Gaussian input, Z-matrix of N, CA and C with variables (Angstrom, degrees):
# hf/3-21g

backbone

0 1
 N
 C     1     B1
 C     2     B2     1     A1
 N     3     B3     2     A2     1     D1
 C     4     B4     3     A3     2     D2
 C     5     B5     4     A4     3     D3
 N     6     B6     5     A5     4     D4
 C     7     B7     6     A6     5     D5
 C     8     B8     7     A7     6     D6
 N     9     B9     8     A8     7     D7
 C    10    B10     9     A9     8     D8
 C    11    B11    10    A10     9     D9
 N    12    B12    11    A11    10    D10
 C    13    B13    12    A12    11    D11
 C    14    B14    13    A13    12    D12
 N    15    B15    14    A14    13    D13
 C    16    B16    15    A15    14    D14
 C    17    B17    16    A16    15    D15
 N    18    B18    17    A17    16    D16
 C    19    B19    18    A18    17    D17
 C    20    B20    19    A19    18    D18
 N    21    B21    20    A20    19    D19
 C    22    B22    21    A21    20    D20
 C    23    B23    22    A22    21    D21
 N    24    B24    23    A23    22    D22
 C    25    B25    24    A24    23    D23
 C    26    B26    25    A25    24    D24
 N    27    B27    26    A26    25    D25
 C    28    B28    27    A27    26    D26
 C    29    B29    28    A28    27    D27
 N    30    B30    29    A29    28    D28
 C    31    B31    30    A30    29    D29
 C    32    B32    31    A31    30    D30
 N    33    B33    32    A32    31    D31
 C    34    B34    33    A33    32    D32
 C    35    B35    34    A34    33    D33
 N    36    B36    35    A35    34    D34
 C    37    B37    36    A36    35    D35
 C    38    B38    37    A37    36    D36
 N    39    B39    38    A38    37    D37
 C    40    B40    39    A39    38    D38
 C    41    B41    40    A40    39    D39
 N    42    B42    41    A41    40    D40
 C    43    B43    42    A42    41    D41
 C    44    B44    43    A43    42    D42
 N    45    B45    44    A44    43    D43
 C    46    B46    45    A45    44    D44
 C    47    B47    46    A46    45    D45
 N    48    B48    47    A47    46    D46
 C    49    B49    48    A48    47    D47
 C    50    B50    49    A49    48    D48
 N    51    B51    50    A50    49    D49
 C    52    B52    51    A51    50    D50
 C    53    B53    52    A52    51    D51
 N    54    B54    53    A53    52    D52
 C    55    B55    54    A54    53    D53
 C    56    B56    55    A55    54    D54
 N    57    B57    56    A56    55    D55
 C    58    B58    57    A57    56    D56
 C    59    B59    58    A58    57    D57
 N    60    B60    59    A59    58    D58
 C    61    B61    60    A60    59    D59
 C    62    B62    61    A61    60    D60
 N    63    B63    62    A62    61    D61
 C    64    B64    63    A63    62    D62
 C    65    B65    64    A64    63    D63
 N    66    B66    65    A65    64    D64
 C    67    B67    66    A66    65    D65
 C    68    B68    67    A67    66    D66
 N    69    B69    68    A68    67    D67
 C    70    B70    69    A69    68    D68
 C    71    B71    70    A70    69    D69
 N    72    B72    71    A71    70    D70
 C    73    B73    72    A72    71    D71
 C    74    B74    73    A73    72    D72
 N    75    B75    74    A74    73    D73
 C    76    B76    75    A75    74    D74
 C    77    B77    76    A76    75    D75
 N    78    B78    77    A77    76    D76
 C    79    B79    78    A78    77    D77
 C    80    B80    79    A79    78    D78
 N    81    B81    80    A80    79    D79
 C    82    B82    81    A81    80    D80
 C    83    B83    82    A82    81    D81
 N    84    B84    83    A83    82    D82
 C    85    B85    84    A84    83    D83
 C    86    B86    85    A85    84    D84
 N    87    B87    86    A86    85    D85
 C    88    B88    87    A87    86    D86
 C    89    B89    88    A88    87    D87
 N    90    B90    89    A89    88    D88
 C    91    B91    90    A90    89    D89
 C    92    B92    91    A91    90    D90
 N    93    B93    92    A92    91    D91
 C    94    B94    93    A93    92    D92
 C    95    B95    94    A94    93    D93
 N    96    B96    95    A95    94    D94
 C    97    B97    96    A96    95    D95
 C    98    B98    97    A97    96    D96
 N    99    B99    98    A98    97    D97
 C   100   B100    99    A99    98    D98
 C   101   B101   100   A100    99    D99
 N   102   B102   101   A101   100   D100
 C   103   B103   102   A102   101   D101
 C   104   B104   103   A103   102   D102
 N   105   B105   104   A104   103   D103
 C   106   B106   105   A105   104   D104
 C   107   B107   106   A106   105   D105
 N   108   B108   107   A107   106   D106
 C   109   B109   108   A108   107   D107
 C   110   B110   109   A109   108   D108
 N   111   B111   110   A110   109   D109
 C   112   B112   111   A111   110   D110
 C   113   B113   112   A112   111   D111
 N   114   B114   113   A113   112   D112
 C   115   B115   114   A114   113   D113
 C   116   B116   115   A115   114   D114
 N   117   B117   116   A116   115   D115
 C   118   B118   117   A117   116   D116
 C   119   B119   118   A118   117   D117
 N   120   B120   119   A119   118   D118
 C   121   B121   120   A120   119   D119
 C   122   B122   121   A121   120   D120
 N   123   B123   122   A122   121   D121
 C   124   B124   123   A123   122   D122
 C   125   B125   124   A124   123   D123
 N   126   B126   125   A125   124   D124
 C   127   B127   126   A126   125   D125
 C   128   B128   127   A127   126   D126
 N   129   B129   128   A128   127   D127
 C   130   B130   129   A129   128   D128
 C   131   B131   130   A130   129   D129
 N   132   B132   131   A131   130   D130
 C   133   B133   132   A132   131   D131
 C   134   B134   133   A133   132   D132
 N   135   B135   134   A134   133   D133
 C   136   B136   135   A135   134   D134
 C   137   B137   136   A136   135   D135
 N   138   B138   137   A137   136   D136
 C   139   B139   138   A138   137   D137
 C   140   B140   139   A139   138   D138
 N   141   B141   140   A140   139   D139
 C   142   B142   141   A141   140   D140
 C   143   B143   142   A142   141   D141
 N   144   B144   143   A143   142   D142
 C   145   B145   144   A144   143   D143
 C   146   B146   145   A145   144   D144
 N   147   B147   146   A146   145   D145
 C   148   B148   147   A147   146   D146
 C   149   B149   148   A148   147   D147
 N   150   B150   149   A149   148   D148
 C   151   B151   150   A150   149   D149
 C   152   B152   151   A151   150   D150
 N   153   B153   152   A152   151   D151
 C   154   B154   153   A153   152   D152
 C   155   B155   154   A154   153   D153
 N   156   B156   155   A155   154   D154
 C   157   B157   156   A156   155   D155
 C   158   B158   157   A157   156   D156
 N   159   B159   158   A158   157   D157
 C   160   B160   159   A159   158   D158
 C   161   B161   160   A160   159   D159
 N   162   B162   161   A161   160   D160
 C   163   B163   162   A162   161   D161
 C   164   B164   163   A163   162   D162
 N   165   B165   164   A164   163   D163
 C   166   B166   165   A165   164   D164
 C   167   B167   166   A166   165   D165
 N   168   B168   167   A167   166   D166
 C   169   B169   168   A168   167   D167
 C   170   B170   169   A169   168   D168
 N   171   B171   170   A170   169   D169
 C   172   B172   171   A171   170   D170
 C   173   B173   172   A172   171   D171
 N   174   B174   173   A173   172   D172
 C   175   B175   174   A174   173   D173
 C   176   B176   175   A175   174   D174
 N   177   B177   176   A176   175   D175
 C   178   B178   177   A177   176   D176
 C   179   B179   178   A178   177   D177
 N   180   B180   179   A179   178   D178
 C   181   B181   180   A180   179   D179
 C   182   B182   181   A181   180   D180
 N   183   B183   182   A182   181   D181
 C   184   B184   183   A183   182   D182
 C   185   B185   184   A184   183   D183
 N   186   B186   185   A185   184   D184
 C   187   B187   186   A186   185   D185
 C   188   B188   187   A187   186   D186
 N   189   B189   188   A188   187   D187
 C   190   B190   189   A189   188   D188
 C   191   B191   190   A190   189   D189
 N   192   B192   191   A191   190   D190
 C   193   B193   192   A192   191   D191
 C   194   B194   193   A193   192   D192
 N   195   B195   194   A194   193   D193
 C   196   B196   195   A195   194   D194
 C   197   B197   196   A196   195   D195
 N   198   B198   197   A197   196   D196
 C   199   B199   198   A198   197   D197
 C   200   B200   199   A199   198   D198
 N   201   B201   200   A200   199   D199
 C   202   B202   201   A201   200   D200
 C   203   B203   202   A202   201   D201
 N   204   B204   203   A203   202   D202
 C   205   B205   204   A204   203   D203
 C   206   B206   205   A205   204   D204
 N   207   B207   206   A206   205   D205
 C   208   B208   207   A207   206   D206
 C   209   B209   208   A208   207   D207
 N   210   B210   209   A209   208   D208
 C   211   B211   210   A210   209   D209
 C   212   B212   211   A211   210   D210
 N   213   B213   212   A212   211   D211
 C   214   B214   213   A213   212   D212
 C   215   B215   214   A214   213   D213
 N   216   B216   215   A215   214   D214
 C   217   B217   216   A216   215   D215
 C   218   B218   217   A217   216   D216
 N   219   B219   218   A218   217   D217
 C   220   B220   219   A219   218   D218
 C   221   B221   220   A220   219   D219
 N   222   B222   221   A221   220   D220
 C   223   B223   222   A222   221   D221
 C   224   B224   223   A223   222   D222
 N   225   B225   224   A224   223   D223
 C   226   B226   225   A225   224   D224
 C   227   B227   226   A226   225   D225
 N   228   B228   227   A227   226   D226
 C   229   B229   228   A228   227   D227
 C   230   B230   229   A229   228   D228
 N   231   B231   230   A230   229   D229
 C   232   B232   231   A231   230   D230
 C   233   B233   232   A232   231   D231
 N   234   B234   233   A233   232   D232
 C   235   B235   234   A234   233   D233
 C   236   B236   235   A235   234   D234
 N   237   B237   236   A236   235   D235
 C   238   B238   237   A237   236   D236
 C   239   B239   238   A238   237   D237
 N   240   B240   239   A239   238   D238
 C   241   B241   240   A240   239   D239
 C   242   B242   241   A241   240   D240
 N   243   B243   242   A242   241   D241
 C   244   B244   243   A243   242   D242
 C   245   B245   244   A244   243   D243
 N   246   B246   245   A245   244   D244
 C   247   B247   246   A246   245   D245
 C   248   B248   247   A247   246   D246
 N   249   B249   248   A248   247   D247
 C   250   B250   249   A249   248   D248
 C   251   B251   250   A250   249   D249
 N   252   B252   251   A251   250   D250
 C   253   B253   252   A252   251   D251
 C   254   B254   253   A253   252   D252
 N   255   B255   254   A254   253   D253
 C   256   B256   255   A255   254   D254
 C   257   B257   256   A256   255   D255
 N   258   B258   257   A257   256   D256
 C   259   B259   258   A258   257   D257
 C   260   B260   259   A259   258   D258
 N   261   B261   260   A260   259   D259
 C   262   B262   261   A261   260   D260
 C   263   B263   262   A262   261   D261
 N   264   B264   263   A263   262   D262
 C   265   B265   264   A264   263   D263
 C   266   B266   265   A265   264   D264
 N   267   B267   266   A266   265   D265
 C   268   B268   267   A267   266   D266
 C   269   B269   268   A268   267   D267
 N   270   B270   269   A269   268   D268
 C   271   B271   270   A270   269   D269
 C   272   B272   271   A271   270   D270
 N   273   B273   272   A272   271   D271
 C   274   B274   273   A273   272   D272
 C   275   B275   274   A274   273   D273
 N   276   B276   275   A275   274   D274
 C   277   B277   276   A276   275   D275
 C   278   B278   277   A277   276   D276
 N   279   B279   278   A278   277   D277
 C   280   B280   279   A279   278   D278
 C   281   B281   280   A280   279   D279
 N   282   B282   281   A281   280   D280
 C   283   B283   282   A282   281   D281
 C   284   B284   283   A283   282   D282
 N   285   B285   284   A284   283   D283
 C   286   B286   285   A285   284   D284
 C   287   B287   286   A286   285   D285
 N   288   B288   287   A287   286   D286
 C   289   B289   288   A288   287   D287
 C   290   B290   289   A289   288   D288
 N   291   B291   290   A290   289   D289
 C   292   B292   291   A291   290   D290
 C   293   B293   292   A292   291   D291
 N   294   B294   293   A293   292   D292
 C   295   B295   294   A294   293   D293
 C   296   B296   295   A295   294   D294
 N   297   B297   296   A296   295   D295
 C   298   B298   297   A297   296   D296
 C   299   B299   298   A298   297   D297
 N   300   B300   299   A299   298   D298
 C   301   B301   300   A300   299   D299
 C   302   B302   301   A301   300   D300

   B1=1.4282
   B2=1.5417
   B3=1.2858
   B4=1.4534
   B5=1.5134
   B6=1.3348
   B7=1.4652
   B8=1.5258
   B9=1.3011
   B10=1.4539
   B11=1.5237
   B12=1.3194
   B13=1.4851
   B14=1.4994
   B15=1.3301
   B16=1.4760
   B17=1.5190
   B18=1.3200
   B19=1.4679
   B20=1.5228
   B21=1.3358
   B22=1.4739
   B23=1.5163
   B24=1.3241
   B25=1.4546
   B26=1.5167
   B27=1.3283
   B28=1.4524
   B29=1.5044
   B30=1.3293
   B31=1.4683
   B32=1.5235
   B33=1.3148
   B34=1.4556
   B35=1.5171
   B36=1.3181
   B37=1.4531
   B38=1.5163
   B39=1.3208
   B40=1.4656
   B41=1.5074
   B42=1.2780
   B43=1.4528
   B44=1.5189
   B45=1.2896
   B46=1.4505
   B47=1.5158
   B48=1.3412
   B49=1.4574
   B50=1.5503
   B51=1.3302
   B52=1.4598
   B53=1.5224
   B54=1.3291
   B55=1.4488
   B56=1.5285
   B57=1.3040
   B58=1.4622
   B59=1.5442
   B60=1.3197
   B61=1.4638
   B62=1.5130
   B63=1.3157
   B64=1.4594
   B65=1.5580
   B66=1.2969
   B67=1.4462
   B68=1.5188
   B69=1.3335
   B70=1.4716
   B71=1.5083
   B72=1.2949
   B73=1.4494
   B74=1.5304
   B75=1.3448
   B76=1.4573
   B77=1.5252
   B78=1.3257
   B79=1.4503
   B80=1.5189
   B81=1.3101
   B82=1.4721
   B83=1.5276
   B84=1.3200
   B85=1.4582
   B86=1.5034
   B87=1.3281
   B88=1.4571
   B89=1.5010
   B90=1.3094
   B91=1.4650
   B92=1.5068
   B93=1.3321
   B94=1.4540
   B95=1.5260
   B96=1.3396
   B97=1.4587
   B98=1.5182
   B99=1.3361
   B100=1.4503
   B101=1.5183
   B102=1.3408
   B103=1.4608
   B104=1.5231
   B105=1.3357
   B106=1.4523
   B107=1.5170
   B108=1.3391
   B109=1.4650
   B110=1.5304
   B111=1.3401
   B112=1.4513
   B113=1.5138
   B114=1.3250
   B115=1.4621
   B116=1.5302
   B117=1.3491
   B118=1.4528
   B119=1.5444
   B120=1.3151
   B121=1.4576
   B122=1.5157
   B123=1.3280
   B124=1.4497
   B125=1.5130
   B126=1.3375
   B127=1.4552
   B128=1.5135
   B129=1.3371
   B130=1.4842
   B131=1.5341
   B132=1.3237
   B133=1.4685
   B134=1.5241
   B135=1.3160
   B136=1.4972
   B137=1.5091
   B138=1.3376
   B139=1.4620
   B140=1.5373
   B141=1.3352
   B142=1.4500
   B143=1.5348
   B144=1.3142
   B145=1.4607
   B146=1.5239
   B147=1.3364
   B148=1.4929
   B149=1.5206
   B150=1.3326
   B151=1.4697
   B152=1.5241
   B153=1.3324
   B154=1.4542
   B155=1.5224
   B156=1.3210
   B157=1.4682
   B158=1.5380
   B159=1.3300
   B160=1.4774
   B161=1.5165
   B162=1.3219
   B163=1.4746
   B164=1.5236
   B165=1.3611
   B166=1.4597
   B167=1.5281
   B168=1.3452
   B169=1.4757
   B170=1.5338
   B171=1.3015
   B172=1.4702
   B173=1.5401
   B174=1.3022
   B175=1.4773
   B176=1.5395
   B177=1.3122
   B178=1.4616
   B179=1.5359
   B180=1.3014
   B181=1.4690
   B182=1.5157
   B183=1.3467
   B184=1.4653
   B185=1.5211
   B186=1.3383
   B187=1.4782
   B188=1.5083
   B189=1.3032
   B190=1.4509
   B191=1.5383
   B192=1.3419
   B193=1.4683
   B194=1.5289
   B195=1.3251
   B196=1.4681
   B197=1.5398
   B198=1.3328
   B199=1.4687
   B200=1.5430
   B201=1.3243
   B202=1.4503
   B203=1.5234
   B204=1.3336
   B205=1.4563
   B206=1.5363
   B207=1.3252
   B208=1.4747
   B209=1.5229
   B210=1.3225
   B211=1.4509
   B212=1.4897
   B213=1.3358
   B214=1.4672
   B215=1.5247
   B216=1.3364
   B217=1.4731
   B218=1.5126
   B219=1.3169
   B220=1.4788
   B221=1.4974
   B222=1.3444
   B223=1.4743
   B224=1.5418
   B225=1.3509
   B226=1.4562
   B227=1.5332
   B228=1.3049
   B229=1.4727
   B230=1.5313
   B231=1.3243
   B232=1.4761
   B233=1.5170
   B234=1.3140
   B235=1.4823
   B236=1.5136
   B237=1.3508
   B238=1.4728
   B239=1.5040
   B240=1.3087
   B241=1.4623
   B242=1.5302
   B243=1.3376
   B244=1.4716
   B245=1.5380
   B246=1.2996
   B247=1.4499
   B248=1.5431
   B249=1.3178
   B250=1.4180
   B251=1.5104
   B252=1.3312
   B253=1.4699
   B254=1.5374
   B255=1.3300
   B256=1.4750
   B257=1.5111
   B258=1.3063
   B259=1.4518
   B260=1.5228
   B261=1.3169
   B262=1.4797
   B263=1.5297
   B264=1.3072
   B265=1.4681
   B266=1.5033
   B267=1.3155
   B268=1.4596
   B269=1.5091
   B270=1.3270
   B271=1.4453
   B272=1.5450
   B273=1.3245
   B274=1.4543
   B275=1.5309
   B276=1.3118
   B277=1.4565
   B278=1.5319
   B279=1.3676
   B280=1.4525
   B281=1.5171
   B282=1.3237
   B283=1.4454
   B284=1.5205
   B285=1.3158
   B286=1.4560
   B287=1.5298
   B288=1.3147
   B289=1.4721
   B290=1.5383
   B291=1.3493
   B292=1.4354
   B293=1.5226
   B294=1.3442
   B295=1.4679
   B296=1.5351
   B297=1.3441
   B298=1.4686
   B299=1.5234
   B300=1.3196
   B301=1.4532
   B302=1.5148
   A1=107.75
   A2=117.35
   A3=121.56
   A4=106.67
   A5=115.74
   A6=120.85
   A7=109.51
   A8=117.26
   A9=120.51
   A10=111.58
   A11=117.58
   A12=121.13
   A13=111.88
   A14=117.94
   A15=118.48
   A16=111.54
   A17=117.47
   A18=120.44
   A19=113.01
   A20=117.23
   A21=120.33
   A22=109.39
   A23=114.69
   A24=119.57
   A25=109.84
   A26=115.88
   A27=122.29
   A28=112.41
   A29=117.42
   A30=120.96
   A31=108.67
   A32=115.55
   A33=119.69
   A34=109.11
   A35=116.15
   A36=121.98
   A37=114.10
   A38=116.97
   A39=120.68
   A40=112.44
   A41=117.02
   A42=121.95
   A43=109.72
   A44=116.60
   A45=122.59
   A46=107.78
   A47=119.84
   A48=121.64
   A49=110.86
   A50=115.84
   A51=121.48
   A52=114.10
   A53=118.16
   A54=122.77
   A55=108.85
   A56=116.10
   A57=122.05
   A58=107.43
   A59=117.15
   A60=120.57
   A61=112.62
   A62=119.69
   A63=120.67
   A64=108.85
   A65=114.50
   A66=120.12
   A67=115.88
   A68=118.00
   A69=120.45
   A70=110.16
   A71=117.37
   A72=121.90
   A73=110.22
   A74=118.15
   A75=120.25
   A76=112.31
   A77=118.61
   A78=122.78
   A79=112.69
   A80=115.27
   A81=121.31
   A82=107.44
   A83=117.53
   A84=120.22
   A85=109.77
   A86=116.48
   A87=124.14
   A88=108.64
   A89=117.44
   A90=123.20
   A91=107.75
   A92=116.91
   A93=121.32
   A94=109.48
   A95=116.83
   A96=118.61
   A97=109.32
   A98=116.20
   A99=122.60
   A100=109.60
   A101=114.70
   A102=124.29
   A103=107.25
   A104=116.44
   A105=120.35
   A106=108.46
   A107=115.29
   A108=120.35
   A109=109.01
   A110=115.93
   A111=119.42
   A112=107.75
   A113=115.37
   A114=121.44
   A115=108.11
   A116=115.76
   A117=120.93
   A118=107.58
   A119=116.22
   A120=120.66
   A121=110.53
   A122=116.80
   A123=121.57
   A124=108.27
   A125=117.29
   A126=122.00
   A127=110.65
   A128=116.49
   A129=121.94
   A130=105.12
   A131=116.21
   A132=120.55
   A133=112.69
   A134=116.67
   A135=120.88
   A136=114.31
   A137=118.24
   A138=120.92
   A139=110.94
   A140=115.10
   A141=121.99
   A142=108.76
   A143=116.14
   A144=123.31
   A145=108.51
   A146=115.67
   A147=119.84
   A148=110.57
   A149=117.16
   A150=119.51
   A151=109.39
   A152=115.55
   A153=121.13
   A154=110.46
   A155=114.92
   A156=119.80
   A157=108.48
   A158=116.07
   A159=121.46
   A160=107.21
   A161=116.42
   A162=123.11
   A163=107.43
   A164=116.11
   A165=121.52
   A166=107.89
   A167=114.76
   A168=119.74
   A169=107.59
   A170=115.91
   A171=123.86
   A172=106.57
   A173=117.37
   A174=121.01
   A175=113.07
   A176=118.13
   A177=119.61
   A178=112.06
   A179=117.81
   A180=120.39
   A181=114.64
   A182=118.42
   A183=119.51
   A184=113.83
   A185=114.44
   A186=122.92
   A187=111.69
   A188=115.77
   A189=122.00
   A190=109.48
   A191=114.97
   A192=121.93
   A193=107.71
   A194=116.80
   A195=122.29
   A196=109.65
   A197=117.31
   A198=119.75
   A199=111.08
   A200=115.44
   A201=121.24
   A202=109.22
   A203=114.54
   A204=121.90
   A205=107.81
   A206=116.56
   A207=121.60
   A208=110.32
   A209=115.08
   A210=122.02
   A211=108.82
   A212=115.95
   A213=122.09
   A214=107.81
   A215=115.47
   A216=120.93
   A217=109.06
   A218=116.63
   A219=121.43
   A220=110.15
   A221=116.39
   A222=120.77
   A223=110.94
   A224=116.54
   A225=122.61
   A226=107.35
   A227=116.76
   A228=120.61
   A229=111.71
   A230=117.59
   A231=121.34
   A232=113.66
   A233=118.63
   A234=120.63
   A235=109.16
   A236=115.75
   A237=122.04
   A238=108.36
   A239=117.41
   A240=122.99
   A241=107.18
   A242=114.95
   A243=119.82
   A244=108.55
   A245=114.95
   A246=119.99
   A247=108.86
   A248=116.22
   A249=119.03
   A250=111.92
   A251=113.43
   A252=119.93
   A253=105.08
   A254=114.79
   A255=118.51
   A256=110.48
   A257=115.24
   A258=121.99
   A259=107.23
   A260=117.51
   A261=121.89
   A262=109.61
   A263=114.83
   A264=122.71
   A265=109.79
   A266=117.98
   A267=122.75
   A268=108.47
   A269=115.92
   A270=119.91
   A271=109.06
   A272=117.69
   A273=120.42
   A274=111.14
   A275=116.71
   A276=121.38
   A277=108.79
   A278=115.79
   A279=118.28
   A280=111.52
   A281=119.80
   A282=121.78
   A283=111.07
   A284=117.65
   A285=121.13
   A286=113.36
   A287=116.97
   A288=119.61
   A289=112.58
   A290=118.16
   A291=121.06
   A292=110.60
   A293=117.94
   A294=119.83
   A295=112.82
   A296=117.48
   A297=120.47
   A298=112.78
   A299=117.74
   A300=119.34
   A301=109.80
   D1=132.02
   D2=170.93
   D3=-123.74
   D4=120.97
   D5=-177.70
   D6=-133.74
   D7=87.97
   D8=178.66
   D9=-66.88
   D10=-31.29
   D11=-176.85
   D12=-60.94
   D13=-33.75
   D14=-177.57
   D15=-74.17
   D16=-11.32
   D17=179.80
   D18=-107.72
   D19=16.66
   D20=179.33
   D21=-106.33
   D22=162.03
   D23=179.87
   D24=-88.78
   D25=156.73
   D26=-176.62
   D27=-69.20
   D28=-34.75
   D29=-177.36
   D30=-115.71
   D31=139.79
   D32=178.48
   D33=-64.91
   D34=117.05
   D35=179.77
   D36=79.15
   D37=0.58
   D38=-179.91
   D39=-79.64
   D40=153.63
   D41=177.94
   D42=-111.40
   D43=139.82
   D44=176.28
   D45=-109.87
   D46=116.74
   D47=-176.67
   D48=-56.86
   D49=133.87
   D50=177.77
   D51=80.94
   D52=1.50
   D53=-178.07
   D54=-105.27
   D55=123.74
   D56=177.54
   D57=-96.74
   D58=110.72
   D59=-176.39
   D60=-85.92
   D61=-0.13
   D62=-178.70
   D63=-110.25
   D64=151.28
   D65=173.30
   D66=78.93
   D67=9.87
   D68=179.14
   D69=-95.67
   D70=124.32
   D71=-179.53
   D72=-81.28
   D73=136.95
   D74=176.41
   D75=-85.78
   D76=-0.86
   D77=-176.91
   D78=-94.58
   D79=145.06
   D80=176.93
   D81=-152.76
   D82=145.98
   D83=176.95
   D84=-154.19
   D85=156.32
   D86=176.07
   D87=-151.38
   D88=151.38
   D89=175.63
   D90=-110.38
   D91=130.74
   D92=-178.78
   D93=-131.92
   D94=134.12
   D95=169.82
   D96=-146.05
   D97=156.21
   D98=-174.40
   D99=-138.78
   D100=152.32
   D101=173.09
   D102=-128.91
   D103=142.94
   D104=-178.77
   D105=-139.63
   D106=137.53
   D107=176.33
   D108=-141.09
   D109=141.75
   D110=174.96
   D111=-146.57
   D112=158.23
   D113=-179.28
   D114=-136.87
   D115=120.15
   D116=176.39
   D117=-89.87
   D118=110.82
   D119=-178.66
   D120=-108.40
   D121=115.69
   D122=179.55
   D123=-84.55
   D124=104.96
   D125=-177.05
   D126=-78.81
   D127=-41.29
   D128=174.83
   D129=-140.60
   D130=-178.04
   D131=178.42
   D132=-61.22
   D133=-24.58
   D134=-176.67
   D135=-118.29
   D136=2.39
   D137=-177.34
   D138=-122.89
   D139=127.04
   D140=-179.74
   D141=-125.60
   D142=125.23
   D143=176.60
   D144=-109.66
   D145=128.64
   D146=-176.70
   D147=-128.78
   D148=97.31
   D149=170.05
   D150=-85.24
   D151=148.33
   D152=179.57
   D153=-146.57
   D154=157.00
   D155=178.83
   D156=-146.00
   D157=131.82
   D158=178.70
   D159=-122.00
   D160=134.19
   D161=175.61
   D162=-115.06
   D163=128.84
   D164=176.84
   D165=-120.87
   D166=134.37
   D167=173.76
   D168=-118.28
   D169=130.54
   D170=176.93
   D171=-124.45
   D172=123.39
   D173=-173.36
   D174=-62.31
   D175=-19.11
   D176=179.86
   D177=-99.70
   D178=-48.37
   D179=-174.43
   D180=-96.13
   D181=-8.49
   D182=174.64
   D183=102.92
   D184=-155.52
   D185=-173.32
   D186=-103.50
   D187=155.29
   D188=175.35
   D189=-146.84
   D190=136.69
   D191=175.48
   D192=-109.83
   D193=132.33
   D194=179.84
   D195=-125.54
   D196=97.65
   D197=178.19
   D198=-86.09
   D199=159.28
   D200=174.05
   D201=-149.76
   D202=155.16
   D203=177.19
   D204=-142.60
   D205=122.47
   D206=-178.58
   D207=-125.36
   D208=145.62
   D209=178.88
   D210=-131.28
   D211=132.35
   D212=178.33
   D213=-123.78
   D214=124.33
   D215=-178.13
   D216=-123.83
   D217=113.74
   D218=174.52
   D219=-74.89
   D220=123.63
   D221=-177.43
   D222=-101.32
   D223=-46.71
   D224=177.13
   D225=-136.19
   D226=-179.51
   D227=-178.76
   D228=-58.54
   D229=-39.69
   D230=-176.50
   D231=-109.90
   D232=16.39
   D233=-174.57
   D234=-139.21
   D235=122.54
   D236=177.49
   D237=-129.06
   D238=131.90
   D239=176.71
   D240=-95.74
   D241=128.15
   D242=-179.61
   D243=-126.86
   D244=139.13
   D245=177.89
   D246=-146.34
   D247=156.44
   D248=-179.27
   D249=-166.94
   D250=163.71
   D251=175.72
   D252=-137.86
   D253=142.16
   D254=-178.41
   D255=-154.31
   D256=159.79
   D257=172.84
   D258=-110.01
   D259=131.29
   D260=-177.04
   D261=-107.68
   D262=154.41
   D263=178.86
   D264=-147.06
   D265=136.88
   D266=173.46
   D267=-124.24
   D268=123.48
   D269=179.14
   D270=-68.43
   D271=142.86
   D272=178.70
   D273=-67.53
   D274=152.52
   D275=176.16
   D276=-78.61
   D277=168.20
   D278=177.91
   D279=-63.02
   D280=-32.40
   D281=176.41
   D282=-63.92
   D283=-38.39
   D284=-179.28
   D285=-71.02
   D286=-25.15
   D287=-177.84
   D288=-101.24
   D289=-5.28
   D290=-178.12
   D291=-90.24
   D292=113.43
   D293=-179.18
   D294=-68.05
   D295=-14.76
   D296=179.93
   D297=-87.49
   D298=-3.96
   D299=-176.91
   D300=-88.70

């Protein structure tokens, strides 16, 4: 990402107290990859258990594991009860990880 606009001053020729306008790089980058696995386990004809695991790697903020567990129980022909628990994660944007922004 190159964003020169985030490194400019609001007023032409204006000074912002405490702001150093020199030496700030407009460039930022990060590498992100993820792996995901899940298993649908049919416990009975009407019960499905689904454990899952997601791994995220972010080159700046590190690694994160996000597990989940879901259960689906068929009660009648047109009615299914579903429940689950999970941990969520959102990788930060380049703006959030750039100390020059």
